TORKOL-4160 file (C-alpha; in steps of 0.2 Angstrom, whole numbers, padded with zeros to 4 digits, m for minus):
351
<pt num="1" X="0355" Y="0082" Z="m0425"/>
<pt num="2" X="0347" Y="0093" Z="m0436"/>
<pt num="3" X="0330" Y="0085" Z="m0447"/>
<pt num="4" X="0320" Y="0095" Z="m0457"/>
<pt num="5" X="0301" Y="0093" Z="m0456"/>
<pt num="6" X="0289" Y="0088" Z="m0441"/>
<pt num="7" X="0287" Y="0070" Z="m0445"/>
<pt num="8" X="0306" Y="0068" Z="m0449"/>
<pt num="9" X="0312" Y="0067" Z="m0429"/>
<pt num="10" X="0300" Y="0055" Z="m0423"/>
<pt num="11" X="0306" Y="0042" Z="m0438"/>
<pt num="12" X="0325" Y="0044" Z="m0433"/>
<pt num="13" X="0322" Y="0043" Z="m0414"/>
<pt num="14" X="0313" Y="0026" Z="m0416"/>
<pt num="15" X="0327" Y="0019" Z="m0429"/>
<pt num="16" X="0339" Y="0022" Z="m0415"/>
<pt num="17" X="0330" Y="0016" Z="m0402"/>
<pt num="18" X="0328" Y="0001" Z="m0412"/>
<pt num="19" X="0346" Y="0001" Z="m0416"/>
<pt num="20" X="0350" Y="0000" Z="m0398"/>
<pt num="21" X="0358" Y="0018" Z="m0399"/>
<pt num="22" X="0343" Y="0031" Z="m0390"/>
<pt num="23" X="0347" Y="0049" Z="m0391"/>
<pt num="24" X="0344" Y="0057" Z="m0374"/>
<pt num="25" X="0332" Y="0070" Z="m0381"/>
<pt num="26" X="0321" Y="0072" Z="m0397"/>
<pt num="27" X="0310" Y="0085" Z="m0403"/>
<pt num="28" X="0290" Y="0083" Z="m0407"/>
<pt num="29" X="0278" Y="0092" Z="m0412"/>
<pt num="30" X="0260" Y="0092" Z="m0407"/>
<pt num="31" X="0254" Y="0076" Z="m0413"/>
<pt num="32" X="0249" Y="0058" Z="m0406"/>
<pt num="33" X="0266" Y="0053" Z="m0414"/>
<pt num="34" X="0275" Y="0050" Z="m0395"/>
<pt num="35" X="0259" Y="0038" Z="m0389"/>
<pt num="36" X="0265" Y="0022" Z="m0398"/>
<pt num="37" X="0280" Y="0025" Z="m0392"/>
<pt num="38" X="0276" Y="0028" Z="m0372"/>
<pt num="39" X="0264" Y="0013" Z="m0375"/>
<pt num="40" X="0280" Y="0002" Z="m0381"/>
<pt num="41" X="0289" Y="0008" Z="m0368"/>
<pt num="42" X="0302" Y="0016" Z="m0376"/>
<pt num="43" X="0301" Y="0035" Z="m0368"/>
<pt num="44" X="0303" Y="0040" Z="m0351"/>
<pt num="45" X="0290" Y="0048" Z="m0339"/>
<pt num="46" X="0295" Y="0067" Z="m0329"/>
<pt num="47" X="0284" Y="0067" Z="m0317"/>
<pt num="48" X="0296" Y="0070" Z="m0305"/>
<pt num="49" X="0303" Y="0086" Z="m0313"/>
<pt num="50" X="0284" Y="0091" Z="m0316"/>
<pt num="51" X="0280" Y="0089" Z="m0298"/>
<pt num="52" X="0295" Y="0098" Z="m0291"/>
<pt num="53" X="0294" Y="0113" Z="m0303"/>
<pt num="54" X="0274" Y="0113" Z="m0301"/>
<pt num="55" X="0271" Y="0112" Z="m0322"/>
<pt num="56" X="0253" Y="0109" Z="m0316"/>
<pt num="57" X="0251" Y="0126" Z="m0308"/>
<pt num="58" X="0257" Y="0138" Z="m0323"/>
<pt num="59" X="0254" Y="0130" Z="m0339"/>
<pt num="60" X="0236" Y="0129" Z="m0348"/>
<pt num="61" X="0226" Y="0114" Z="m0348"/>
<pt num="62" X="0228" Y="0109" Z="m0367"/>
<pt num="63" X="0247" Y="0110" Z="m0366"/>
<pt num="64" X="0246" Y="0100" Z="m0352"/>
<pt num="65" X="0236" Y="0086" Z="m0360"/>
<pt num="66" X="0246" Y="0086" Z="m0374"/>
<pt num="67" X="0260" Y="0082" Z="m0363"/>
<pt num="68" X="0254" Y="0068" Z="m0352"/>
<pt num="69" X="0248" Y="0050" Z="m0357"/>
<pt num="70" X="0236" Y="0041" Z="m0345"/>
<pt num="71" X="0239" Y="0054" Z="m0334"/>
<pt num="72" X="0259" Y="0054" Z="m0335"/>
<pt num="73" X="0270" Y="0067" Z="m0342"/>
<pt num="74" X="0282" Y="0062" Z="m0357"/>
<pt num="75" X="0284" Y="0076" Z="m0364"/>
<pt num="76" X="0292" Y="0096" Z="m0361"/>
<pt num="77" X="0285" Y="0110" Z="m0370"/>
<pt num="78" X="0300" Y="0120" Z="m0379"/>
<pt num="79" X="0291" Y="0132" Z="m0388"/>
<pt num="80" X="0270" Y="0137" Z="m0392"/>
<pt num="81" X="0267" Y="0145" Z="m0407"/>
<pt num="82" X="0249" Y="0153" Z="m0417"/>
<pt num="83" X="0248" Y="0144" Z="m0434"/>
<pt num="84" X="0233" Y="0155" Z="m0436"/>
<pt num="85" X="0239" Y="0173" Z="m0439"/>
<pt num="86" X="0234" Y="0182" Z="m0453"/>
<pt num="87" X="0250" Y="0194" Z="m0459"/>
<pt num="88" X="0249" Y="0209" Z="m0470"/>
<pt num="89" X="0261" Y="0221" Z="m0479"/>
<pt num="90" X="0255" Y="0237" Z="m0471"/>
<pt num="91" X="0262" Y="0247" Z="m0485"/>
<pt num="92" X="0256" Y="0237" Z="m0501"/>
<pt num="93" X="0238" Y="0240" Z="m0491"/>
<pt num="94" X="0242" Y="0261" Z="m0489"/>
<pt num="95" X="0246" Y="0261" Z="m0507"/>
<pt num="96" X="0231" Y="0252" Z="m0515"/>
<pt num="97" X="0218" Y="0259" Z="m0501"/>
<pt num="98" X="0212" Y="0243" Z="m0493"/>
<pt num="99" X="0207" Y="0242" Z="m0477"/>
<pt num="100" X="0215" Y="0229" Z="m0461"/>
<pt num="101" X="0202" Y="0216" Z="m0460"/>
<pt num="102" X="0195" Y="0211" Z="m0443"/>
<pt num="103" X="0189" Y="0193" Z="m0448"/>
<pt num="104" X="0194" Y="0180" Z="m0462"/>
<pt num="105" X="0177" Y="0183" Z="m0470"/>
<pt num="106" X="0170" Y="0196" Z="m0482"/>
<pt num="107" X="0183" Y="0213" Z="m0477"/>
<pt num="108" X="0197" Y="0200" Z="m0480"/>
<pt num="109" X="0192" Y="0197" Z="m0495"/>
<pt num="110" X="0187" Y="0215" Z="m0500"/>
<pt num="111" X="0206" Y="0222" Z="m0496"/>
<pt num="112" X="0211" Y="0206" Z="m0508"/>
<pt num="113" X="0201" Y="0212" Z="m0522"/>
<pt num="114" X="0210" Y="0230" Z="m0519"/>
<pt num="115" X="0225" Y="0224" Z="m0518"/>
<pt num="116" X="0222" Y="0212" Z="m0536"/>
<pt num="117" X="0213" Y="0226" Z="m0545"/>
<pt num="118" X="0229" Y="0235" Z="m0541"/>
<pt num="119" X="0242" Y="0223" Z="m0549"/>
<pt num="120" X="0250" Y="0215" Z="m0534"/>
<pt num="121" X="0246" Y="0197" Z="m0528"/>
<pt num="122" X="0232" Y="0199" Z="m0514"/>
<pt num="123" X="0238" Y="0182" Z="m0506"/>
<pt num="124" X="0254" Y="0172" Z="m0502"/>
<pt num="125" X="0249" Y="0155" Z="m0504"/>
<pt num="126" X="0260" Y="0142" Z="m0499"/>
<pt num="127" X="0256" Y="0124" Z="m0510"/>
<pt num="128" X="0262" Y="0113" Z="m0494"/>
<pt num="129" X="0253" Y="0101" Z="m0483"/>
<pt num="130" X="0257" Y="0109" Z="m0468"/>
<pt num="131" X="0255" Y="0127" Z="m0474"/>
<pt num="132" X="0238" Y="0122" Z="m0483"/>
<pt num="133" X="0231" Y="0114" Z="m0465"/>
<pt num="134" X="0235" Y="0129" Z="m0455"/>
<pt num="135" X="0226" Y="0141" Z="m0469"/>
<pt num="136" X="0212" Y="0128" Z="m0467"/>
<pt num="137" X="0212" Y="0130" Z="m0448"/>
<pt num="138" X="0214" Y="0148" Z="m0448"/>
<pt num="139" X="0197" Y="0148" Z="m0459"/>
<pt num="140" X="0190" Y="0136" Z="m0447"/>
<pt num="141" X="0190" Y="0144" Z="m0431"/>
<pt num="142" X="0186" Y="0160" Z="m0438"/>
<pt num="143" X="0169" Y="0153" Z="m0446"/>
<pt num="144" X="0164" Y="0141" Z="m0430"/>
<pt num="145" X="0173" Y="0151" Z="m0415"/>
<pt num="146" X="0182" Y="0140" Z="m0399"/>
<pt num="147" X="0166" Y="0132" Z="m0394"/>
<pt num="148" X="0164" Y="0125" Z="m0410"/>
<pt num="149" X="0182" Y="0121" Z="m0413"/>
<pt num="150" X="0179" Y="0108" Z="m0394"/>
<pt num="151" X="0165" Y="0101" Z="m0401"/>
<pt num="152" X="0172" Y="0096" Z="m0418"/>
<pt num="153" X="0189" Y="0088" Z="m0413"/>
<pt num="154" X="0187" Y="0084" Z="m0394"/>
<pt num="155" X="0169" Y="0078" Z="m0397"/>
<pt num="156" X="0168" Y="0075" Z="m0415"/>
<pt num="157" X="0151" Y="0080" Z="m0416"/>
<pt num="158" X="0143" Y="0077" Z="m0430"/>
<pt num="159" X="0132" Y="0093" Z="m0431"/>
<pt num="160" X="0146" Y="0104" Z="m0431"/>
<pt num="161" X="0157" Y="0093" Z="m0443"/>
<pt num="162" X="0142" Y="0094" Z="m0456"/>
<pt num="163" X="0136" Y="0111" Z="m0451"/>
<pt num="164" X="0136" Y="0127" Z="m0460"/>
<pt num="165" X="0152" Y="0136" Z="m0453"/>
<pt num="166" X="0162" Y="0120" Z="m0458"/>
<pt num="167" X="0155" Y="0122" Z="m0476"/>
<pt num="168" X="0160" Y="0141" Z="m0475"/>
<pt num="169" X="0177" Y="0138" Z="m0469"/>
<pt num="170" X="0180" Y="0127" Z="m0486"/>
<pt num="171" X="0173" Y="0139" Z="m0497"/>
<pt num="172" X="0184" Y="0153" Z="m0493"/>
<pt num="173" X="0199" Y="0141" Z="m0490"/>
<pt num="174" X="0195" Y="0137" Z="m0508"/>
<pt num="175" X="0192" Y="0154" Z="m0513"/>
<pt num="176" X="0209" Y="0158" Z="m0508"/>
<pt num="177" X="0217" Y="0151" Z="m0525"/>
<pt num="178" X="0209" Y="0164" Z="m0535"/>
<pt num="179" X="0221" Y="0178" Z="m0524"/>
<pt num="180" X="0235" Y="0169" Z="m0527"/>
<pt num="181" X="0251" Y="0168" Z="m0538"/>
<pt num="182" X="0254" Y="0154" Z="m0551"/>
<pt num="183" X="0269" Y="0147" Z="m0542"/>
<pt num="184" X="0260" Y="0143" Z="m0526"/>
<pt num="185" X="0261" Y="0124" Z="m0529"/>
<pt num="186" X="0275" Y="0114" Z="m0518"/>
<pt num="187" X="0281" Y="0131" Z="m0513"/>
<pt num="188" X="0286" Y="0132" Z="m0495"/>
<pt num="189" X="0283" Y="0143" Z="m0482"/>
<pt num="190" X="0302" Y="0152" Z="m0481"/>
<pt num="191" X="0298" Y="0159" Z="m0501"/>
<pt num="192" X="0279" Y="0162" Z="m0497"/>
<pt num="193" X="0282" Y="0174" Z="m0484"/>
<pt num="194" X="0295" Y="0185" Z="m0493"/>
<pt num="195" X="0284" Y="0189" Z="m0505"/>
<pt num="196" X="0275" Y="0198" Z="m0491"/>
<pt num="197" X="0292" Y="0204" Z="m0486"/>
<pt num="198" X="0296" Y="0211" Z="m0503"/>
<pt num="199" X="0278" Y="0219" Z="m0503"/>
<pt num="200" X="0275" Y="0209" Z="m0520"/>
<pt num="201" X="0263" Y="0201" Z="m0509"/>
<pt num="202" X="0248" Y="0210" Z="m0497"/>
<pt num="203" X="0243" Y="0194" Z="m0484"/>
<pt num="204" X="0249" Y="0176" Z="m0479"/>
<pt num="205" X="0243" Y="0164" Z="m0466"/>
<pt num="206" X="0258" Y="0158" Z="m0455"/>
<pt num="207" X="0264" Y="0154" Z="m0436"/>
<pt num="208" X="0270" Y="0168" Z="m0427"/>
<pt num="209" X="0288" Y="0161" Z="m0431"/>
<pt num="210" X="0284" Y="0172" Z="m0443"/>
<pt num="211" X="0291" Y="0184" Z="m0432"/>
<pt num="212" X="0308" Y="0177" Z="m0434"/>
<pt num="213" X="0310" Y="0180" Z="m0452"/>
<pt num="214" X="0304" Y="0197" Z="m0452"/>
<pt num="215" X="0317" Y="0203" Z="m0437"/>
<pt num="216" X="0329" Y="0194" Z="m0447"/>
<pt num="217" X="0324" Y="0204" Z="m0463"/>
<pt num="218" X="0324" Y="0221" Z="m0454"/>
<pt num="219" X="0305" Y="0223" Z="m0455"/>
<pt num="220" X="0296" Y="0232" Z="m0438"/>
<pt num="221" X="0280" Y="0228" Z="m0432"/>
<pt num="222" X="0267" Y="0242" Z="m0435"/>
<pt num="223" X="0279" Y="0251" Z="m0448"/>
<pt num="224" X="0282" Y="0238" Z="m0460"/>
<pt num="225" X="0268" Y="0224" Z="m0458"/>
<pt num="226" X="0254" Y="0219" Z="m0444"/>
<pt num="227" X="0244" Y="0203" Z="m0438"/>
<pt num="228" X="0226" Y="0199" Z="m0436"/>
<pt num="229" X="0224" Y="0181" Z="m0423"/>
<pt num="230" X="0212" Y="0171" Z="m0436"/>
<pt num="231" X="0194" Y="0171" Z="m0424"/>
<pt num="232" X="0201" Y="0181" Z="m0409"/>
<pt num="233" X="0208" Y="0163" Z="m0404"/>
<pt num="234" X="0223" Y="0152" Z="m0401"/>
<pt num="235" X="0225" Y="0137" Z="m0410"/>
<pt num="236" X="0241" Y="0131" Z="m0400"/>
<pt num="237" X="0254" Y="0122" Z="m0412"/>
<pt num="238" X="0271" Y="0117" Z="m0398"/>
<pt num="239" X="0287" Y="0109" Z="m0401"/>
<pt num="240" X="0290" Y="0098" Z="m0388"/>
<pt num="241" X="0306" Y="0088" Z="m0381"/>
<pt num="242" X="0304" Y="0069" Z="m0378"/>
<pt num="243" X="0317" Y="0057" Z="m0368"/>
<pt num="244" X="0320" Y="0040" Z="m0373"/>
<pt num="245" X="0325" Y="0029" Z="m0359"/>
<pt num="246" X="0342" Y="0026" Z="m0356"/>
<pt num="247" X="0352" Y="0014" Z="m0347"/>
<pt num="248" X="0367" Y="0024" Z="m0341"/>
<pt num="249" X="0361" Y="0035" Z="m0324"/>
<pt num="250" X="0371" Y="0049" Z="m0333"/>
<pt num="251" X="0362" Y="0052" Z="m0346"/>
<pt num="252" X="0346" Y="0048" Z="m0336"/>
<pt num="253" X="0352" Y="0063" Z="m0324"/>
<pt num="254" X="0357" Y="0073" Z="m0341"/>
<pt num="255" X="0338" Y="0073" Z="m0346"/>
<pt num="256" X="0329" Y="0076" Z="m0329"/>
<pt num="257" X="0342" Y="0092" Z="m0327"/>
<pt num="258" X="0338" Y="0098" Z="m0347"/>
<pt num="259" X="0320" Y="0094" Z="m0344"/>
<pt num="260" X="0321" Y="0108" Z="m0330"/>
<pt num="261" X="0333" Y="0120" Z="m0338"/>
<pt num="262" X="0321" Y="0119" Z="m0353"/>
<pt num="263" X="0306" Y="0127" Z="m0345"/>
<pt num="264" X="0312" Y="0140" Z="m0333"/>
<pt num="265" X="0304" Y="0158" Z="m0336"/>
<pt num="266" X="0322" Y="0163" Z="m0339"/>
<pt num="267" X="0325" Y="0151" Z="m0352"/>
<pt num="268" X="0307" Y="0152" Z="m0361"/>
<pt num="269" X="0308" Y="0172" Z="m0361"/>
<pt num="270" X="0325" Y="0173" Z="m0370"/>
<pt num="271" X="0322" Y="0159" Z="m0383"/>
<pt num="272" X="0304" Y="0164" Z="m0386"/>
<pt num="273" X="0311" Y="0182" Z="m0392"/>
<pt num="274" X="0323" Y="0175" Z="m0405"/>
<pt num="275" X="0311" Y="0161" Z="m0413"/>
<pt num="276" X="0295" Y="0170" Z="m0411"/>
<pt num="277" X="0285" Y="0158" Z="m0403"/>
<pt num="278" X="0278" Y="0160" Z="m0384"/>
<pt num="279" X="0283" Y="0154" Z="m0367"/>
<pt num="280" X="0273" Y="0136" Z="m0364"/>
<pt num="281" X="0269" Y="0145" Z="m0345"/>
<pt num="282" X="0257" Y="0158" Z="m0340"/>
<pt num="283" X="0270" Y="0168" Z="m0328"/>
<pt num="284" X="0286" Y="0172" Z="m0340"/>
<pt num="285" X="0288" Y="0191" Z="m0343"/>
<pt num="286" X="0282" Y="0197" Z="m0361"/>
<pt num="287" X="0284" Y="0214" Z="m0357"/>
<pt num="288" X="0300" Y="0214" Z="m0369"/>
<pt num="289" X="0290" Y="0203" Z="m0383"/>
<pt num="290" X="0284" Y="0209" Z="m0400"/>
<pt num="291" X="0265" Y="0214" Z="m0399"/>
<pt num="292" X="0260" Y="0200" Z="m0410"/>
<pt num="293" X="0269" Y="0188" Z="m0397"/>
<pt num="294" X="0259" Y="0199" Z="m0383"/>
<pt num="295" X="0242" Y="0195" Z="m0393"/>
<pt num="296" X="0245" Y="0176" Z="m0395"/>
<pt num="297" X="0251" Y="0175" Z="m0377"/>
<pt num="298" X="0234" Y="0185" Z="m0371"/>
<pt num="299" X="0224" Y="0171" Z="m0381"/>
<pt num="300" X="0235" Y="0158" Z="m0373"/>
<pt num="301" X="0230" Y="0163" Z="m0355"/>
<pt num="302" X="0212" Y="0165" Z="m0358"/>
<pt num="303" X="0204" Y="0148" Z="m0356"/>
<pt num="304" X="0190" Y="0155" Z="m0367"/>
<pt num="305" X="0202" Y="0160" Z="m0384"/>
<pt num="306" X="0214" Y="0143" Z="m0381"/>
<pt num="307" X="0210" Y="0128" Z="m0390"/>
<pt num="308" X="0221" Y="0113" Z="m0394"/>
<pt num="309" X="0227" Y="0108" Z="m0410"/>
<pt num="310" X="0216" Y="0095" Z="m0420"/>
<pt num="311" X="0232" Y="0086" Z="m0421"/>
<pt num="312" X="0231" Y="0082" Z="m0404"/>
<pt num="313" X="0215" Y="0075" Z="m0408"/>
<pt num="314" X="0216" Y="0064" Z="m0425"/>
<pt num="315" X="0229" Y="0049" Z="m0428"/>
<pt num="316" X="0242" Y="0052" Z="m0441"/>
<pt num="317" X="0234" Y="0043" Z="m0453"/>
<pt num="318" X="0218" Y="0055" Z="m0452"/>
<pt num="319" X="0229" Y="0070" Z="m0448"/>
<pt num="320" X="0236" Y="0065" Z="m0468"/>
<pt num="321" X="0220" Y="0060" Z="m0475"/>
<pt num="322" X="0214" Y="0078" Z="m0472"/>
<pt num="323" X="0230" Y="0084" Z="m0476"/>
<pt num="324" X="0226" Y="0076" Z="m0495"/>
<pt num="325" X="0208" Y="0081" Z="m0496"/>
<pt num="326" X="0212" Y="0099" Z="m0494"/>
<pt num="327" X="0227" Y="0097" Z="m0506"/>
<pt num="328" X="0216" Y="0089" Z="m0519"/>
<pt num="329" X="0201" Y="0100" Z="m0514"/>
<pt num="330" X="0211" Y="0116" Z="m0519"/>
<pt num="331" X="0217" Y="0110" Z="m0535"/>
<pt num="332" X="0203" Y="0101" Z="m0541"/>
<pt num="333" X="0190" Y="0116" Z="m0548"/>
<pt num="334" X="0175" Y="0104" Z="m0549"/>
<pt num="335" X="0178" Y="0099" Z="m0533"/>
<pt num="336" X="0163" Y="0107" Z="m0523"/>
<pt num="337" X="0164" Y="0112" Z="m0505"/>
<pt num="338" X="0149" Y="0100" Z="m0500"/>
<pt num="339" X="0160" Y="0085" Z="m0507"/>
<pt num="340" X="0175" Y="0092" Z="m0497"/>
<pt num="341" X="0164" Y="0093" Z="m0482"/>
<pt num="342" X="0157" Y="0074" Z="m0483"/>
<pt num="343" X="0177" Y="0069" Z="m0486"/>
<pt num="344" X="0180" Y="0079" Z="m0471"/>
<pt num="345" X="0166" Y="0073" Z="m0459"/>
<pt num="346" X="0170" Y="0054" Z="m0466"/>
<pt num="347" X="0188" Y="0058" Z="m0460"/>
<pt num="348" X="0186" Y="0063" Z="m0443"/>
<pt num="349" X="0169" Y="0052" Z="m0438"/>
<pt num="350" X="0179" Y="0034" Z="m0444"/>
<pt num="351" X="0193" Y="0040" Z="m0437"/>
C-alpha cells in the first residue's frame, strides 16, 4: 500500500492491527511514533537478526538509538537522508555573478541579493510544515553547530534553547520569505524544486532525495547544480521498516528474511543510488555515488559531524507544536524572533 505523508503509514498500520490484519512490514520515518506500538506489544523485536548480522558494528550510534526501545531492536533502517542540504542552480549563480555560499549566513544572503537584483527568484520556498521544519533545522545547525545541537535536543539545555544561536536561526529563517516568490504558501517540495531545476530560482533547502529528482530531470552535478551541507554536519532523517507481530510462523520468518536483506550492503548500495539516500551502514562501497551523497556519507561516518533528528527527542505533539509555531512565525509579519524563541523554548522545555 502506497500511503502519502510520513504519519499516514503509522495510522494505517495501527488500524490494520486493531482490525486483526497486521501488515508484515510497514515503513516509518524518524520519530517517536513507534514507541507507543512497542509499549502496547504490537511490534516484533528483531534482536536475533541484528545480532546475527552484527548491525552494531556497522551502524553509527544515532541510527542504533532510533531503532531501539529499552535496548531491544524494533526497526530496520532502509534509507538515511540528510535534510539540511542547500541546493543551488549553477547557471543562475553564474549568470548573476553570485558566489556559492559556504554557510547559511551573510554569504548566503549576499548571493540571494544578487539573484533578486537580476529579477529571478532567489529562494524556492515550500510552505508545507515539514519543509519549513527542514529549513529551520538547516539554519539552526548552521548557527549553533553539532555540540550545541546535541545539548539542545538531547539534554534540553535551556542556555542553548534561549541562546543567541537559536535567535539567529529564527531571524534568518524568517528573512528567507523576502527572497521567495508569492506562490510559496502550501506548495509542496516537488514543484518547489522544479523552480530551481527550470532556472527560475537559485536556491532551495531540501533533503538529498532531491538527487533522485535531479537525475530524473537529466541534470548533472557540478554542471547544472551543486550542494552545500549546512553546518557541515548531517542531521539524520531516516526511513525504517517496522514489523507488526504475526501469528503465522511463515510470516514471522518472512519478516526476519526481509529485515536481513534490506540492510545487506549490495541492497543498500543499489537502492540508495536510485533514491538519493545513503546507506545506514558504514561499510558500503559508495565510489559510484553522487558527490553530494558522498559528502553526507562522510559526515555520517564522523561522530563529530552526525547528529540525531530532533523528532527522535520530541514527542509527536511537541513536533507538531514546533511546526505550527514556525508557520505562524513565517506568516505573521509582526511576530518577532524573540517571541518565536520564547514559544520554542516553552514547547521544548515542557515536552
